[in-house]
C-alpha positions as CSV (number, residue, x, y, z in Angstrom):
1,X,17.0,-46.5,22.9
2,X,14.8,-45.3,26.0
3,X,14.1,-47.8,28.6
4,X,10.8,-49.2,28.0
5,X,10.6,-52.7,28.9
6,X,9.1,-54.6,31.7
7,X,10.7,-57.1,33.7
8,X,13.9,-57.2,35.9
9,X,15.7,-53.8,36.4
10,X,19.0,-53.1,37.9
11,X,20.3,-49.7,38.8
12,X,23.9,-49.5,39.9
13,X,26.3,-46.4,40.5
14,X,29.9,-45.7,41.5
15,X,31.5,-42.8,43.3
16,X,35.3,-42.1,43.9
17,X,37.0,-40.4,46.8
18,X,39.9,-37.9,46.5
19,X,42.9,-37.7,48.9
20,X,41.0,-35.4,51.2
21,X,38.0,-38.0,51.3
22,X,35.7,-35.8,49.2
23,X,33.2,-37.8,47.4
24,X,33.4,-37.6,43.4
25,X,30.3,-38.7,41.3
26,X,31.0,-41.5,39.1
27,X,29.1,-43.5,36.3
28,X,25.5,-44.9,36.8
29,X,24.3,-47.8,35.1
30,X,20.6,-48.9,34.4
31,X,19.7,-51.8,32.9
32,X,16.4,-53.6,32.1
33,X,15.8,-57.2,31.0
34,X,12.8,-58.8,29.7
35,X,12.4,-61.8,27.7
36,X,15.0,-61.8,24.9
37,X,15.6,-58.2,25.1
38,X,17.7,-55.9,27.4
39,X,18.4,-52.2,27.5
40,X,21.5,-50.5,29.4
41,X,22.3,-47.1,29.7
42,X,25.5,-45.3,31.2
43,X,25.3,-41.7,32.7
44,X,27.6,-39.2,34.5
45,X,27.1,-36.0,36.3
46,X,28.5,-32.8,34.5
47,X,30.3,-30.0,36.1
48,X,26.8,-28.3,36.1
49,X,25.2,-31.2,38.2
50,X,23.3,-32.6,35.1
51,X,22.9,-36.2,34.5
52,X,24.4,-36.7,30.7
53,X,24.5,-40.0,28.9
54,X,27.7,-41.8,28.1
55,X,26.4,-44.8,26.3
56,X,23.1,-46.5,25.6
57,X,22.9,-50.1,24.2
58,X,19.9,-52.3,23.4
59,X,20.1,-56.1,22.8
60,X,17.7,-58.5,21.5
61,X,17.8,-62.1,20.6
62,X,16.6,-62.7,16.9
63,X,17.1,-66.4,16.5
64,X,17.0,-69.1,19.3
65,X,16.0,-72.4,18.1
66,X,17.8,-75.8,17.8
67,X,21.4,-75.2,17.8
68,X,21.5,-71.5,16.5
69,X,21.2,-68.6,18.4
70,X,21.7,-64.9,17.0
71,X,22.1,-61.8,19.2
72,X,22.2,-58.3,18.0
73,X,23.5,-55.5,20.0
74,X,23.1,-51.6,18.9
75,X,25.4,-49.4,20.8
76,X,25.5,-45.5,20.8
77,X,28.1,-43.4,22.5
78,X,27.8,-39.8,23.5
79,X,30.5,-37.0,23.8
80,X,31.2,-34.9,26.7
81,X,28.3,-32.6,26.0
82,X,25.8,-35.5,25.7
83,X,25.6,-35.3,21.8
84,X,25.0,-38.9,20.1
85,X,27.9,-40.3,18.0
86,X,27.5,-42.9,15.2
87,X,26.1,-46.1,16.1
88,X,27.7,-49.4,16.3
89,X,26.0,-52.8,15.6
90,X,27.3,-56.2,17.0
91,X,25.7,-59.5,15.7
92,X,26.5,-62.5,17.4
93,X,25.8,-66.1,16.0
94,X,26.4,-69.1,18.1
95,X,26.1,-72.4,16.6
96,X,26.3,-75.5,19.0
97,X,27.7,-78.8,17.9
98,X,28.1,-81.9,19.9
99,X,29.7,-82.6,23.4
100,X,30.2,-78.9,24.3
101,X,31.4,-77.9,20.9
102,X,30.4,-74.6,19.5
103,X,31.4,-71.8,16.9
104,X,30.6,-68.1,17.3
105,X,30.8,-65.6,14.6
106,X,31.0,-61.9,15.9
107,X,30.9,-59.1,13.2
108,X,31.0,-55.4,14.5
109,X,29.7,-52.7,11.8
110,X,30.1,-48.9,12.6
111,X,28.2,-46.0,11.1
112,X,30.2,-43.0,9.6
113,X,29.1,-39.4,10.1
114,X,26.7,-40.1,7.1
115,X,25.0,-43.0,8.7
116,X,26.4,-45.6,6.5
117,X,27.5,-48.7,8.1
118,X,30.7,-50.2,7.6
119,X,32.5,-53.7,8.6
120,X,35.1,-52.9,11.3
121,X,36.0,-56.3,12.9
122,X,35.0,-59.9,12.4
123,X,36.0,-62.6,14.7
124,X,35.5,-66.3,14.7
125,X,35.7,-68.3,18.0
126,X,35.7,-72.3,18.2
127,X,34.8,-73.8,21.6
128,X,35.5,-77.4,22.5
129,X,35.4,-79.4,25.7
130,X,37.2,-82.7,26.7
131,X,38.2,-84.4,29.7
132,X,37.6,-81.5,32.2
133,X,39.3,-78.9,29.7
134,X,37.6,-76.2,28.0
135,X,39.3,-74.7,24.9
136,X,38.7,-71.6,22.9
137,X,40.4,-70.4,19.8
138,X,39.7,-67.0,18.4
139,X,40.6,-65.2,15.0
140,X,40.2,-61.5,14.7
141,X,39.9,-60.1,11.0
142,X,39.9,-56.2,10.2
143,X,39.6,-54.4,6.9
144,X,42.8,-53.1,5.3
145,X,43.3,-50.2,3.3
146,X,42.0,-52.0,0.1
147,X,38.5,-53.2,1.8
148,X,39.7,-56.9,2.2
149,X,39.7,-58.6,5.5
150,X,42.9,-59.6,7.0
151,X,43.6,-61.7,10.3
152,X,45.7,-59.6,12.5
153,X,45.0,-61.2,15.7
154,X,44.7,-64.8,17.5
155,X,43.7,-65.7,20.9
156,X,43.8,-69.0,22.8
157,X,42.0,-70.1,26.1
158,X,42.4,-73.2,28.2
159,X,40.1,-73.5,31.3
160,X,41.0,-76.6,33.3
161,X,39.2,-78.6,36.3
162,X,42.2,-79.6,38.3
163,X,40.1,-81.5,41.1
164,X,37.6,-80.6,43.7
165,X,37.5,-76.8,44.3
166,X,40.5,-76.3,41.9
167,X,40.6,-74.8,38.6
168,X,43.0,-72.9,36.2
169,X,42.8,-70.7,33.2
170,X,45.6,-69.8,30.7
171,X,45.1,-67.3,27.8
172,X,47.5,-66.1,25.1
173,X,47.5,-63.4,22.4
174,X,49.3,-63.4,19.1
175,X,49.6,-60.4,17.0
176,X,50.9,-59.8,13.4
177,X,54.1,-58.1,13.3
178,X,55.4,-55.5,10.5
179,X,56.7,-58.4,8.7
180,X,53.6,-60.5,8.6
181,X,54.3,-63.1,11.2
182,X,52.5,-63.8,14.2
183,X,54.3,-63.5,17.6
184,X,53.1,-63.9,21.1
185,X,52.3,-60.6,22.7
186,X,50.6,-61.4,26.0
187,X,49.8,-64.3,28.2
188,X,47.7,-64.8,31.3
189,X,47.6,-67.3,33.9
190,X,45.2,-67.9,36.9
191,X,44.7,-70.6,39.4
192,X,41.7,-70.7,41.6
193,X,41.1,-72.7,44.8
194,X,38.0,-72.9,46.6
195,X,38.1,-74.5,50.3
196,X,36.1,-74.2,53.3
197,X,34.1,-71.5,52.2
198,X,37.1,-69.2,51.0
199,X,38.4,-68.6,47.5
200,X,41.9,-67.7,46.8
201,X,43.0,-66.6,43.2
202,X,46.7,-66.2,41.9
203,X,46.9,-64.5,38.4
204,X,49.6,-63.4,36.6
205,X,50.3,-61.3,33.6
206,X,53.2,-61.6,30.7
207,X,53.7,-59.0,28.2
208,X,56.3,-59.1,25.0
209,X,58.5,-56.0,24.9
210,X,60.2,-54.8,21.9
211,X,63.1,-57.5,21.1
212,X,62.6,-59.6,24.2
213,X,60.5,-62.5,25.2
214,X,57.4,-62.4,27.5
215,X,58.2,-60.9,30.8
216,X,56.1,-61.1,34.1
217,X,54.7,-57.6,34.7
218,X,51.8,-57.9,37.1
219,X,50.6,-60.7,39.7
220,X,47.6,-60.5,41.9
221,X,46.6,-62.6,44.9
222,X,43.1,-62.5,46.2
223,X,41.5,-64.0,49.1
224,X,38.2,-64.1,49.6
225,X,35.2,-65.3,51.7
226,X,31.2,-64.9,51.8
227,X,28.7,-65.6,54.6
228,X,25.4,-66.9,54.1
229,X,23.7,-63.4,54.0
230,X,25.9,-62.6,50.8
231,X,28.1,-60.5,52.5
232,X,31.7,-60.7,51.5
233,X,35.1,-59.7,52.0
234,X,38.4,-60.0,49.5
235,X,41.9,-58.9,50.3
236,X,44.1,-58.5,47.1
237,X,47.7,-57.9,46.8
238,X,49.0,-56.2,43.7
239,X,52.6,-56.6,42.4
240,X,54.1,-55.1,39.3
241,X,57.3,-55.5,37.6
242,X,60.0,-53.1,39.1
243,X,61.9,-52.9,35.7
244,X,59.6,-54.4,33.2
245,X,61.3,-55.4,30.0
246,X,64.7,-55.9,31.5
247,X,66.3,-59.1,32.5
248,X,66.2,-60.0,36.2
249,X,66.7,-62.7,38.7
250,X,64.4,-64.2,41.2
251,X,60.8,-63.2,41.7
252,X,61.6,-60.9,44.7
253,X,63.7,-58.9,42.4
254,X,61.5,-58.4,39.8
255,X,58.0,-57.8,41.5
256,X,57.2,-55.1,44.1
257,X,54.2,-54.9,46.0
258,X,52.4,-51.8,44.4
259,X,49.2,-51.8,46.5
260,X,46.8,-53.7,48.8
261,X,43.0,-53.8,48.6
262,X,40.0,-54.6,50.7
263,X,36.8,-55.1,49.0
264,X,33.8,-55.5,51.2
265,X,30.2,-56.1,50.0
266,X,27.1,-56.1,52.1
267,X,23.4,-56.5,51.4
268,X,21.0,-53.7,52.0
269,X,17.4,-53.5,51.7
270,X,16.7,-53.7,48.0
271,X,20.3,-54.2,47.0
272,X,24.2,-54.2,47.9
273,X,26.8,-51.9,48.6
274,X,30.5,-52.6,47.9
275,X,33.5,-50.3,49.0
276,X,36.9,-50.6,47.7
277,X,39.9,-49.4,50.3
278,X,43.6,-49.2,49.2
279,X,46.7,-49.0,51.1
280,X,50.2,-48.6,49.4
281,X,53.9,-48.9,50.7
282,X,55.3,-46.1,52.6
283,X,58.0,-45.9,49.9
284,X,58.8,-48.0,46.9
285,X,60.4,-51.3,48.0
286,X,59.2,-50.7,51.5
287,X,57.5,-53.5,53.6
288,X,55.8,-50.8,55.6
289,X,52.2,-49.7,54.3
290,X,50.1,-46.6,55.3
291,X,46.5,-46.8,56.4
292,X,43.7,-48.0,54.2
293,X,41.9,-45.3,52.4
294,X,38.4,-45.6,50.8
295,X,38.6,-44.9,47.2
296,X,35.5,-46.2,45.8
297,X,32.0,-47.0,46.7
298,X,29.6,-49.0,44.4
299,X,25.6,-49.2,45.1
300,X,23.3,-51.6,43.4
301,X,19.5,-51.8,43.5
302,X,17.5,-54.6,41.9
303,X,18.7,-57.7,40.5
304,X,22.3,-57.3,41.8
305,X,24.6,-60.1,40.9
């Protein structure tokens, strides 16, 4: 699992800041890509100042010919002391059809303490495209107590091209209840508008609560821009439900401004730096907010996306 590939290499690290402005070491990610293979590792700094692994993964293309592409990903996670746990093997088979159609079969095998691999999840996704609409339908199966596979979750997604600079996305999740029936448990809707170098995204999240229909629980509005050098600034407003799961009236009675974010990205020699600052209302429901406070900084070197 050690990084031994030549080719493109990317290293990124994130650090957070506490209420007193003190820097707290976060996660460092290293990724190496070469040909049809890639390796990725996540490390953190422990209390003794040592770098310990959190997760390592290796991905390689097994088949890439005609309409068939097969990728295998091997993942190993580590405990707080850096000791490796059982491996997880993910196999992704994509078969392409005509006119943008495709079928993706994903299987996940996880090793037990004795190293024996067992199937823990299987998902089948059907992709299609027609008239500027991309459709995705997924079925997720997991083993039951008797070892047979049972469909426990279904997902659907629609991505629409709504005209120049405009697009929308709608996703829904259905899960099997105690009676064996499928019920919608979640819904996400996003609208994107790109105009005059600016991008505005409006995203809403709906969730089902016990004995009730879907309720709007979270909404984010982001406005971003980027200049020729790659530097960018995005302002985000986050709204959350005041009383999630309870019947209420108009939008302003249901959602409250939880926080405002400013995400700034600048190019530096060999990479990029991104900072995230946050401010919150002085008190719940108040229209007055305090000053922005830097809460996270991300640094990237190499092939930064």
